[in-house]
Phi, psi and omega in degrees: 000117182275339184109355176278179176284324183301319187281332182287320183279328172309310178295325179292313185289330177288313166315311183286335180273003171092018169282151166277111183262134180237128178270142186216127165246134176260117176286102191255332188208133178233130173284167185291351177260014180084356180283156185263164177280172173289345174276358185208060188265093192297320178301314176299320180296318185296319188283330170303315179301317179302313176302318188283341186074037179236153175300147189215141183219147172244155181220137186277110178238027192294321181295316184287328179294310186293321182286322183270338184242306181293319182288319183292327185294316175298311183297321177304309178296332175291337180259012174083016184252167179232104188279171172243082180304332178291335172304305182290320186304310178296319182291302194269342184254282191296316178282320181297309180285324175298322179291319182298315180287332177303313183299319179300315186271357174069032181268144178277327181226167165247156186213142175230175180257028181287149178266084179200171182229129176282123180237139178247122190279169175300331182285357176092346181279152178259138181214182180248135182251144178300150180289155174311321185265106174310312188282350169262346189309140178242014183301317180315319175275004193239007189295337186271357178297145178276170177294322170303313176301305181302330184286342172239040187237139175236136180235075193296344185265358190299332179258014183244160172259162181300323178301318176295316185300310182297319176303317180300310184299318183298321191283332175277357179072032180279132200284331185270024188294338179246011182300131173290153176290158172280137177234350182262173172301126188302318191259007168234069189288338178218157174075197196267132170301334181291322174296322176297307172308315170307320190271344182240008172285122172277332185261185182293131182274134188301136180280174170306151182206196188264135153277129187227163168268182189301329187271359185093358183287141186285125176250347182161194181248142176249171186273347182132133200296346179283351172271010181229154173218147171313124185104347192278146175242313186284150168082015181285332178071022175214143178252116181249014186068007173202157180306134181224144183231157171280125181256331185205153170232113186261098180304310188305315181268353187056047182255145167244121180271122170258151174198182176282180191301316189293344182284347182280344193272125185230138176275359183186166183215159173236130190246151171237187174048055188279154173211122181257138186234298176296326178238158187290324180187173172239107177304153185301131183094348195256155177231159182207141173283152179199164172259127197228122173274128178251347177204154188307310182268043176256146175274340175097149181226129178298138184202168175249125182267137173223133179271120186265326175204186182303324187261346192226153175232128180263133178241119170256125191266151181284326177228138185308147176245154189263129163061054173288116193260133172302133184101339182276158175278151170236117185243130185259118184243147174278188195285341178267009183074016177265149188272128172272323184171184183203172177194177184254135187299123176263314176201155177268155180243000000 
């Protein structure tokens, strides 16, 4: 329970369905001034549990969160990548620790307020299907979950819209019914993520360097690669007489490559750190068609996945995709909107 309306309604619906429900909040982040992240607003969660008449517990996961989420987040930006911190948090903190404490409390399942549907396919594997509400679908952030985790997961909101969820909360008298959604990175609630990285980096922070074009011609000076991500246009601090975008970040030479809009278009990507969900694996040398999302608010693009070695999958798209950023997730869906698997973008082709 995050303290928001989604997890509150998930708990309410499960109780209505006859489950014995226990509320749980994982305390994942505390700022230097003692503030909580939007993922663990304990006072609101505790009050919701009281209103629902369910037991409620909080568990300290600060160390796990720093290890699995904050440190990789900072490290990725130091190397010119653009991470998805929620993906690691879901796999290695929320589900890992929720299942641990579920076992301690002798609970059979864990449940969340995510907009997704848990499916068991004909091949016996568990996967996630896109939510009925396309613009609220959260499967993209859940592709790293394991079969064991999915087999013990309930997601009551998968067939509902946000409007329906808020309506249920109001009718049930839940006080957070109109609480606004969180939009920012939960552990960087205010200020710049660049300031956060600078404050939390253990290693050397990249210095200023050169803006260059594709041919290596120097265009100007940049502030350091942690300030930029592929596809960025605003805040570059350089005027070239025409719209310019970050098309590549070269960590080894400390260069940020700028180009026109068409420089962002790529016909393929290569992914590593793979996790298969709806299928057990993709054997080396074999291919499969899929619809691939390369960012959260991406409608998806059809492509051919080919396993090129034990660590990598290459994806060739039917139509070019815009600004695939190293470090971001690529999630592979079948024709019914179920996750086949996913990976982390290593580079664009």
